[in-house]
C-alpha positions as CSV (number, residue, x, y, z in Angstrom):
1,M,13.0,10.3,-8.1
2,R,14.8,8.3,-10.6
3,E,13.3,6.3,-13.8
4,N,14.0,2.7,-12.0
5,G,12.6,4.0,-8.8
6,T,9.3,2.3,-7.2
7,L,6.8,4.7,-5.5
8,L,4.9,3.5,-2.2
9,L,2.3,4.2,-0.7
10,S,-0.7,1.9,1.5
11,D,-4.0,2.8,4.5
12,A,-4.6,5.7,2.8
13,H,-8.3,4.5,3.7
14,Y,-10.0,7.6,1.4
15,G,-13.8,7.9,2.3
16,A,-13.0,7.9,5.9
17,A,-9.6,9.7,6.8
18,P,-9.8,13.2,8.0
19,E,-11.0,15.6,5.9
20,S,-7.2,17.5,5.6
21,H,-5.5,14.1,5.1
22,E,-7.2,13.9,1.9
23,R,-7.1,17.1,0.3
24,A,-3.6,16.0,0.6
25,F,-3.4,12.8,-0.8
26,L,-5.5,13.8,-3.6
27,L,-2.8,16.8,-4.7
28,F,0.2,14.3,-4.3
29,L,-1.5,11.9,-6.3
30,D,-1.7,14.5,-8.8
31,G,2.4,15.1,-8.9
32,V,3.0,11.1,-8.3
33,A,3.8,11.4,-12.5
34,D,6.6,13.3,-12.1
35,R,8.2,11.8,-9.5
36,T,8.4,8.1,-10.8
37,S,6.7,6.1,-13.6
38,D,6.0,2.8,-11.1
39,L,3.8,3.4,-8.3
40,V,2.6,0.5,-6.0
41,I,-0.4,0.9,-3.9
42,N,0.1,-1.8,-0.9
43,G,-4.0,-2.1,0.3
44,D,-6.7,-0.4,1.7
45,L,-6.8,2.7,-1.0
46,F,-10.2,3.3,-0.4
47,D,-11.7,2.2,3.6
48,F,-14.4,0.1,1.7
49,W,-14.2,-1.3,-1.9
50,F,-16.8,-3.3,-4.0
51,E,-17.7,-3.9,-7.8
52,Y,-20.6,-3.4,-9.0
53,G,-22.0,-4.4,-12.2
54,S,-23.8,-1.1,-13.2
55,V,-23.1,1.3,-10.1
56,L,-19.9,3.4,-8.0
57,L,-19.4,4.7,-4.9
58,R,-19.5,8.6,-5.5
59,R,-17.4,8.9,-2.8
60,H,-14.0,7.0,-4.6
61,F,-14.5,9.4,-7.9
62,D,-11.7,12.5,-7.3
63,V,-9.1,9.1,-6.6
64,L,-9.9,6.8,-10.1
65,V,-9.8,10.0,-11.9
66,R,-6.3,10.5,-10.6
67,L,-5.3,7.2,-10.7
68,R,-6.9,6.5,-14.4
69,T,-4.9,9.5,-15.4
70,L,-1.5,8.4,-13.9
71,V,-1.9,5.3,-16.1
72,D,-2.6,7.5,-19.2
73,A,0.7,9.0,-18.2
74,G,2.3,6.3,-19.0
75,V,2.1,5.1,-14.6
76,R,2.7,1.6,-13.8
77,I,-0.2,0.9,-10.9
78,R,0.1,-2.3,-9.4
79,M,-2.6,-2.4,-6.0
80,V,-2.6,-5.4,-3.7
81,S,-5.3,-6.4,-1.9
82,G,-5.6,-5.0,2.0
83,N,-8.8,-5.6,4.4
84,H,-10.7,-2.6,3.2
85,D,-10.9,-3.1,-0.6
86,F,-10.0,-6.9,-1.1
87,W,-13.3,-6.9,-3.9
88,G,-11.3,-5.1,-6.9
89,G,-12.5,-6.7,-10.0
90,S,-12.1,-6.0,-14.0
91,F,-13.5,-2.5,-13.6
92,L,-9.8,-1.9,-11.5
93,R,-8.0,-3.9,-14.1
94,E,-9.9,-3.1,-17.7
95,E,-11.4,0.4,-16.7
96,I,-8.5,2.3,-14.5
97,G,-5.6,0.1,-15.9
98,V,-4.6,-0.8,-11.7
99,E,-3.3,-4.7,-11.9
100,L,-4.2,-6.7,-8.5
101,L,-2.8,-8.3,-6.6
102,E,-3.1,-10.5,-4.0
103,G,-0.4,-11.0,-0.9
104,P,2.4,-12.2,-0.4
105,V,3.9,-12.0,-4.0
106,R,6.9,-11.9,-5.5
107,T,8.2,-8.7,-7.8
108,T,10.3,-6.4,-7.7
109,L,10.3,-2.5,-6.0
110,G,13.0,-0.1,-7.2
111,G,15.5,-2.8,-8.9
112,R,15.2,-5.1,-5.8
113,P,14.1,-8.4,-5.6
114,S,11.1,-8.0,-2.8
115,I,8.6,-9.9,-0.9
116,L,5.3,-7.1,-1.3
117,A,2.4,-8.3,1.4
118,H,-0.8,-5.9,2.7
119,G,0.1,-7.5,5.9
120,D,-3.3,-8.6,7.4
121,G,-3.7,-12.1,8.4
122,L,0.2,-12.6,8.1
123,G,2.4,-13.8,11.3
124,P,1.1,-16.4,14.3
125,G,-2.4,-16.1,16.1
126,D,-5.3,-14.3,14.8
127,L,-7.0,-17.2,13.9
128,G,-10.2,-15.6,14.0
129,Y,-9.8,-12.6,11.8
130,K,-7.5,-15.3,9.4
131,V,-11.1,-18.1,8.9
132,L,-12.9,-14.8,8.5
133,K,-11.2,-13.5,5.7
134,R,-11.6,-17.0,3.3
135,V,-15.5,-16.5,4.6
136,I,-15.6,-13.0,3.0
137,R,-13.5,-13.0,0.3
138,S,-15.1,-16.5,-0.5
139,P,-17.3,-15.9,-4.2
140,V,-20.3,-16.9,-2.2
141,A,-19.8,-13.6,-0.6
142,R,-19.3,-11.8,-3.2
143,F,-22.3,-13.6,-4.8
144,G,-24.3,-12.4,-1.6
145,F,-22.8,-8.8,-1.2
146,R,-23.2,-7.5,-5.0
147,W,-27.6,-7.7,-4.1
148,L,-27.3,-5.1,-1.3
149,H,-28.3,-1.3,-1.9
150,P,-25.1,0.2,-2.2
151,D,-26.2,2.7,0.0
152,L,-26.6,0.3,2.6
153,S,-23.1,-1.8,1.9
154,A,-21.2,2.0,2.4
155,H,-23.9,2.4,5.9
156,L,-23.4,-1.0,7.4
157,V,-19.3,-1.6,6.2
158,R,-18.9,2.4,7.8
159,G,-20.0,1.1,11.6
160,V,-17.7,-2.1,11.7
161,S,-14.8,0.4,10.5
162,R,-12.8,1.9,13.6
163,T,-10.6,4.2,10.8
164,E,-12.2,7.2,11.9
165,S,-11.7,6.3,15.8
166,R,-7.5,6.7,14.6
167,H,-8.5,10.4,13.5
168,G,-6.1,12.8,15.1
169,G,-4.1,10.6,17.3
170,V,-0.7,8.5,18.5
171,P,-0.5,4.4,17.4
172,D,-2.7,3.1,19.8
173,E,-1.1,-0.6,22.1
174,E,-2.6,-3.3,19.3
175,S,-1.2,-0.6,16.1
176,L,2.2,-0.5,17.8
177,A,2.0,-5.1,18.6
178,R,0.7,-5.8,15.5
179,A,3.8,-3.5,14.2
180,G,6.1,-6.1,16.3
181,V,4.4,-9.1,14.5
182,L,4.8,-7.5,10.9
183,R,8.4,-6.7,12.0
184,A,9.0,-9.9,12.5
185,W,7.6,-11.8,9.4
186,A,9.8,-9.5,7.4
187,T,12.8,-10.0,9.3
188,G,11.7,-13.9,9.5
189,T,11.3,-13.4,6.2
190,L,14.4,-11.9,4.6
191,A,16.2,-14.9,6.7
192,S,14.6,-17.4,4.5
193,H,14.9,-15.8,1.5
194,P,18.6,-15.2,1.1
195,E,17.7,-14.0,-2.5
196,V,15.5,-11.4,-1.8
197,E,16.8,-7.5,-0.3
198,L,13.6,-6.1,0.6
199,V,10.2,-6.8,1.9
200,A,7.3,-4.2,2.0
201,L,4.5,-4.6,4.4
202,A,1.6,-2.1,5.3
203,H,-1.4,-2.7,7.8
204,C,-0.5,-1.3,11.3
205,H,-0.4,2.0,10.5
206,V,2.8,2.4,11.9
207,P,6.0,3.6,9.1
208,E,8.6,1.8,9.8
209,L,12.0,2.1,7.9
210,T,14.5,-0.8,9.2
211,E,17.6,-2.2,7.9
212,V,18.2,-5.5,8.9
213,E,21.0,-6.8,7.6
214,P,23.3,-4.4,4.9
215,G,21.6,-3.7,2.0
216,R,18.5,-5.6,2.9
217,I,15.2,-3.2,4.2
218,Y,12.1,-4.2,5.7
219,V,9.6,-1.0,5.2
220,N,6.6,-0.1,5.8
221,S,4.9,2.8,4.0
222,G,2.7,4.1,6.8
223,D,-0.9,5.3,6.4
224,W,-3.3,8.2,5.6
225,V,-5.2,8.4,8.2
226,Q,-2.8,9.4,10.9
227,H,1.2,9.8,9.6
228,C,0.6,10.8,5.9
229,T,3.7,8.7,5.0
230,W,5.2,6.6,1.5
231,A,8.5,5.7,0.9
232,E,10.7,5.7,-1.8
233,I,12.0,3.0,-2.9
234,E,16.2,3.0,-5.4
235,R,18.7,0.7,-6.2
236,D,20.9,3.4,-4.0
237,R,18.8,4.2,-1.4
238,V,14.8,3.3,-0.2
239,R,13.7,6.6,1.7
240,L,10.4,6.8,4.2
241,L,8.7,10.4,3.7
242,R,5.9,12.5,5.0
243,H,3.2,14.9,4.0
244,P,2.9,17.6,7.4
245,P,-0.8,16.4,8.3
246,G,-3.2,19.4,7.3
247,R,-0.8,21.0,5.2
248,T,-1.5,20.8,1.5
249,D,0.9,23.6,0.1
250,A,4.2,22.0,2.6
251,E,6.9,20.5,1.5
252,P,7.4,16.9,2.2
253,E,9.2,15.7,4.8
254,L,12.2,13.4,4.9
255,L,11.8,10.6,8.0
256,S,14.4,8.3,7.4
257,E,17.3,6.9,4.3
258,I,19.2,4.0,4.5
259,P,21.7,4.1,1.1
260,S,22.7,1.3,-0.6
261,P,26.2,-0.5,1.1
262,A,29.6,1.1,0.3
263,G,30.9,-1.5,-2.8
264,D,27.8,-2.5,-3.6
265,A,27.8,-3.6,-7.1
266,S,24.1,-4.0,-7.5
267,G,23.4,0.1,-5.3
268,G,25.4,3.0,-5.8
269,N,25.1,4.3,-9.4
270,A,23.5,0.7,-11.1
271,R,20.5,0.7,-12.7
272,R,18.2,-1.4,-13.5
273,P,15.9,-1.2,-16.2
274,R,12.2,-1.6,-14.1
275,D,10.5,-4.8,-14.3
276,Q,7.7,-4.8,-16.5
277,G,7.1,-9.1,-15.9
278,P,4.3,-10.4,-14.1
279,T,4.5,-10.4,-9.7
280,G,5.1,-13.7,-9.1
281,T,3.8,-15.7,-6.5
282,L,5.5,-16.0,-2.7
């Protein structure tokens, strides 16, 4: 990737994805610094994350070491709260060096004015989850959960997570329906924010790259449970790529690519400095 490009991934669900996919994901992280200096993790990096005062869940160690190594190599890492790993805090910020974001937010991805969100709770309906989301992300819920033993909390969360039921299959009807809701939300957001060039979502585990109108794009980076996909966003193109599941030595496959419109003064070979400022709210 070019120096001003952004690498976007989501829904690795590390700790509950197939073992072969997790090995491929770790190898992928090992190569990030050679591809970009701007990594965005759009939610659900872990299938479960909670920051205790003095312990870490050992299952996360391999990923945390790689993230810190990337930060030390000069890679900027932004991480959006997902519905599985929203309890991030000072450890990720101060010890690992990750910027924690709560979507939807305005930001810059690959030099493009963008709106970024994981996607849970967006769109109409699903009122029960929207209420639950407010409750479980509250300071009271965080305080109460902290008093559970880490082994017990991990066991409880694993019991309610449905990630492992998605191993080896194709997106089910619920995932495809959610993908449609997110696509509609992204399309409406682009229509109501003419200054925005790109909307990036995740959550549904269905990778997608769609040019809503010339130069204005919706991208869903997919997941590492079924598809092993990610997006690369640059001024002159947006690409969706896939690592062949189960093969750690394979070259990535190009699934889709959208070049900038011909004659677009902001695209082509134009270069913009990577956004280093704070990410704004939507």
